[in-house]
C-alpha positions in Angstrom: 131.2 44.1 251.8 133.5 44.6 254.8 136.4 43.1 252.8 136.1 45.7 250.2 135.5 48.7 252.5 138.4 47.9 254.9 141.3 48.4 252.4 139.5 51.4 250.9 139.2 53.1 254.4 142.8 52.2 255.2 144.0 53.8 251.9 142.0 57.0 252.5 143.4 57.3 256.1 147.0 56.9 254.9 146.5 59.5 252.2 145.1 62.1 254.6 148.2 61.8 256.9 150.6 61.9 254.0 149.8 65.5 253.0 151.4 67.1 256.0 151.2 70.6 257.5 153.4 73.7 257.5 154.0 75.7 260.7 155.8 78.9 261.7 157.7 78.1 264.9 158.9 80.5 267.5 161.8 78.8 269.4 163.4 80.2 272.6 166.9 79.0 273.6 166.8 76.7 276.6 163.0 76.1 276.3 161.9 72.8 274.7 158.4 74.2 274.1 157.7 76.1 270.9 154.9 78.4 269.8 153.3 77.2 266.6 151.5 79.5 264.2 149.5 77.6 261.5 148.7 78.7 257.9 145.7 81.0 257.5 146.3 82.5 261.0 146.6 86.3 261.4 150.1 87.4 262.2 151.0 90.8 263.7 154.6 91.6 263.0 157.2 94.3 262.7 159.9 94.4 260.0 163.6 95.2 260.5 164.6 98.7 259.6 161.0 99.8 259.1 159.5 102.6 261.1 156.0 102.1 259.8 154.9 100.2 262.9 153.0 96.9 263.2 151.5 95.0 260.2 148.6 92.6 260.5 148.4 90.1 257.7 147.1 86.6 257.1 149.6 83.8 256.4 148.6 82.3 253.1 151.6 80.1 252.3 154.9 79.0 253.7 158.1 77.9 252.0 160.3 75.8 254.4 163.2 75.5 251.9 163.6 79.2 251.4 162.4 80.1 254.9 159.8 82.5 253.6 156.1 83.1 254.3 153.4 84.7 252.1 151.7 87.5 254.1 148.8 88.9 252.2 150.0 89.3 248.6 153.8 89.3 249.1 156.5 86.9 250.2 158.5 87.9 253.3 161.8 86.3 254.4 161.9 85.1 258.0 165.1 87.0 258.6 163.3 90.3 257.8 160.8 90.0 260.7 162.1 91.7 263.9 159.1 91.2 266.2 155.9 89.2 266.4 153.0 90.0 268.7 150.8 87.0 269.5 147.0 87.1 269.7 147.2 85.1 272.9 147.4 87.2 276.1 149.0 86.5 279.5 146.4 85.1 281.8 147.6 86.6 285.1 147.7 90.2 283.7 144.2 89.7 282.2 142.7 88.4 285.5 144.4 90.9 287.7 143.8 93.9 285.4 140.2 92.9 284.8 139.5 92.4 288.5 140.8 95.9 289.2 138.8 97.4 286.4 135.5 95.7 287.4 136.2 96.6 291.1 136.9 100.2 290.2 133.7 100.5 288.1 131.6 99.0 290.9 133.1 101.4 293.4 132.5 104.4 291.1 128.9 103.3 290.4 128.2 102.6 294.1 129.5 106.0 295.2 127.6 107.7 292.4 124.4 105.9 293.6 124.8 107.1 297.2 125.7 110.6 296.0 122.5 110.8 293.9 120.4 109.4 296.9 121.9 112.0 299.2 123.5 109.6 301.6 126.9 111.3 301.8 128.1 109.1 304.7 128.5 106.1 302.4 130.2 108.0 299.6 133.6 109.1 301.0 136.3 108.8 298.3 134.7 106.0 296.4 134.7 107.8 293.1 138.3 108.7 293.2 139.4 105.3 294.5 137.2 103.6 291.8 138.7 105.7 289.0 142.2 104.9 290.4 141.5 101.2 290.4 140.1 101.3 286.9 143.2 103.2 285.7 145.7 100.8 287.4 143.8 97.8 285.9 143.9 99.3 282.5 147.6 100.1 282.8 148.4 96.5 283.9 146.5 95.1 281.0 148.1 97.4 278.4 151.7 96.8 279.7 151.8 93.2 280.8 149.1 91.5 278.7 150.5 91.3 275.1 153.1 88.6 274.3 155.8 90.1 272.0 158.8 88.1 270.8 161.9 89.9 269.5 164.1 87.7 267.5 167.9 87.7 267.8 170.4 85.9 269.9 168.0 83.8 272.1 164.9 83.6 269.9 164.5 82.4 266.4 161.7 82.0 263.9 161.6 79.2 261.3 159.2 77.4 259.0 158.8 73.7 259.2 157.0 71.2 257.0 155.6 68.2 258.9 155.2 65.6 256.1 154.8 62.0 257.1 
């Protein structure tokens, strides 16, 4: 029984690895690490010479020979994409901004509690400082958190097919 199953399992494993995968790669000059975006991932992008803003589409297919990707129901050439915004966020901005936001809310709520209780000696500037902390944390997260790649001289976008 084992003699029959062993070649069959080996054949199935070889067939699975032969199909390959297609990836959209973001390459930065001088950096050996690339960002990979797989098929069926959502892609937020901006087209060249288009003032409509950011589009959010799912990658349905990729053509490595023509360097095109199928976004939604239409094919888009890689050269027509000007910017990509990744779903992944920067960790330091998320941590610092979130800590300032939570600290600001707790200061605001603490000052509000002491104001309602009538203990004014404990509520001196906590509301204003709490709102300021929350605003600064929100600003840090809005400005520094998103990862946006603009393609041009030092960055490029390409489709690869990893077939073994």
